[in-house]
C-alpha positions in Angstrom: 0.0 0.0 0.0 1.2 3.5 -0.9 0.9 6.6 1.2 -2.6 8.0 1.5 -3.3 11.1 -0.5 -5.7 13.9 0.7 -7.4 16.6 -1.2 -8.3 19.7 0.8 -10.8 22.2 -0.6 -11.9 25.4 1.2 -14.1 28.4 0.7 -14.5 31.7 2.6 -17.7 31.8 4.7 -19.0 34.7 6.8 -18.6 34.0 10.4 -21.2 36.4 11.7 -24.2 38.2 10.6 -25.2 40.7 13.3 -28.8 41.8 13.9 -29.6 45.1 12.2 -31.7 46.5 15.0 -32.1 46.3 18.7 -34.5 43.8 20.3 -38.2 44.8 20.4 -40.0 43.9 23.6 -43.8 44.1 23.7 -46.2 43.4 26.5 -49.9 44.0 27.3 -49.2 46.6 29.9 -46.5 49.0 31.0 -46.8 48.2 34.8 -47.5 45.0 36.6 -48.4 44.3 40.3 -46.8 41.6 42.4 -48.5 38.3 41.5 -49.5 39.4 38.0 -48.5 37.1 35.1 -46.3 38.9 32.6 -46.7 37.8 29.0 -44.3 39.6 26.7 -42.7 39.1 23.3 -39.0 39.9 22.5 -38.2 39.9 18.8 -35.0 40.4 16.9 -34.1 40.1 13.2 -32.2 37.0 12.1 -28.5 36.7 12.9 -25.8 34.1 12.6 -25.0 32.6 15.0 -28.5 32.8 16.4 -29.1 35.1 19.4 -29.3 33.6 22.8 -31.9 35.3 24.9 -31.9 35.5 28.7 -34.4 37.5 30.8 -34.3 39.2 34.2 -37.2 40.5 36.2 -36.4 42.9 39.1 -32.7 42.1 38.5 -33.3 38.4 39.0 -32.8 35.8 36.2 -36.0 34.3 34.9 -35.9 30.5 34.7 -35.6 29.1 31.2 -38.3 26.6 32.3 -41.0 29.3 32.1 -39.7 31.0 28.9 -41.1 29.8 25.6 -38.9 30.3 22.5 -40.4 30.2 19.1 -38.2 30.1 16.0 -39.5 31.7 12.9 -38.8 29.8 9.7 -38.1 31.6 6.5 -40.3 30.6 3.6 
């Protein structure tokens, strides 16, 4: 058996595509009382790599167990 030969091909790929605008956060109300349920939407244009969201409420992290993330699919 002879020596193995390898062919290497490469191309230049963009490593990052940053969002073009800041996140948009929408909720039903501006103020909430203790015990109220907050339902809000945070949207951002597509980016690569995808944005990772984390939320805080009153400077405390919100558990990822109660955050729903929906990914929009391009058509």
